[in-house]
C-alpha positions in Angstrom: 69.0 171.9 216.6 71.9 170.1 215.3 71.8 168.7 211.8 71.6 165.5 213.1 68.9 165.6 215.5 66.6 167.6 212.7 63.3 166.3 211.3 63.2 165.2 207.5 61.7 167.7 205.4 58.5 167.2 204.7 58.7 167.0 201.3 61.4 163.9 201.9 58.6 162.2 204.3 56.5 162.4 201.2 58.2 160.2 199.3 56.8 157.4 201.7 53.5 156.0 202.0 51.7 156.8 205.5 51.7 153.1 206.1 55.6 152.5 205.2 55.9 155.7 207.9 54.0 153.6 210.0 55.9 150.6 209.6 58.9 152.1 210.0 57.6 154.0 213.3 56.6 150.4 215.2 59.9 148.9 213.6 61.6 151.5 215.4 59.2 151.4 219.0 59.5 147.5 218.7 61.6 146.2 221.7 64.2 144.6 220.5 65.3 140.7 221.8 68.0 142.5 223.2 66.2 144.8 225.0 63.2 142.6 226.1 64.5 141.8 229.9 65.5 145.4 230.2 62.4 147.3 229.0 59.8 144.2 229.0 57.8 145.9 232.2 58.4 149.9 231.1 54.9 150.8 230.4 55.6 153.9 228.3 57.9 151.6 225.8 55.0 148.7 226.0 52.6 151.2 225.1 54.0 152.9 222.5 55.4 149.7 220.6 50.9 149.0 220.7 49.8 151.9 219.2 52.2 151.9 216.3 51.2 148.6 215.7 47.2 149.9 216.1 48.2 152.6 213.3 49.3 150.1 211.2 46.7 147.8 211.0 44.1 150.6 210.7 45.8 152.3 207.7 45.8 148.0 206.1 42.2 148.6 206.7 41.7 145.9 209.9 40.6 148.2 212.4 39.3 145.1 215.0 43.4 144.4 214.9 43.9 147.8 215.5 41.5 148.2 218.2 43.3 145.3 220.0 46.3 146.7 220.2 44.7 149.6 221.3 43.3 148.3 224.6 47.0 146.7 225.2 48.4 150.1 224.9 45.4 151.1 227.0 46.2 148.3 229.7 49.9 149.2 229.7 49.0 153.0 230.1 46.2 152.0 233.1 48.1 149.3 234.8 45.6 146.8 234.4 48.2 144.5 232.5 51.6 143.3 233.5 54.7 141.9 231.7 54.5 138.3 230.9 57.1 135.7 231.7 59.9 135.7 229.2 59.2 132.9 226.3 62.6 131.4 226.4 62.2 130.9 230.9 58.7 128.7 230.3 60.0 126.3 227.8 63.6 124.9 229.8 61.5 122.7 232.0 59.6 120.6 229.3 
């Protein structure tokens, strides 16, 4: 592994709480507005962002919110849900 791709040592990660690490992962996996159109239907990306959000809610002791996110992730993976239309496109006809 090159230096740029090495994972931080466990001692470095211990400086952060589990919640902080989960929030960082959620932020990293969230689709940015600039990438929305390109990734909105990518099932793995969408499921990953929902699972990361579920972990955050679990760590915040909000199991019902976590369950909703896990159900969304399952829906992306089993193809029972699809991407909604772009919010900005639906607003233009008002």
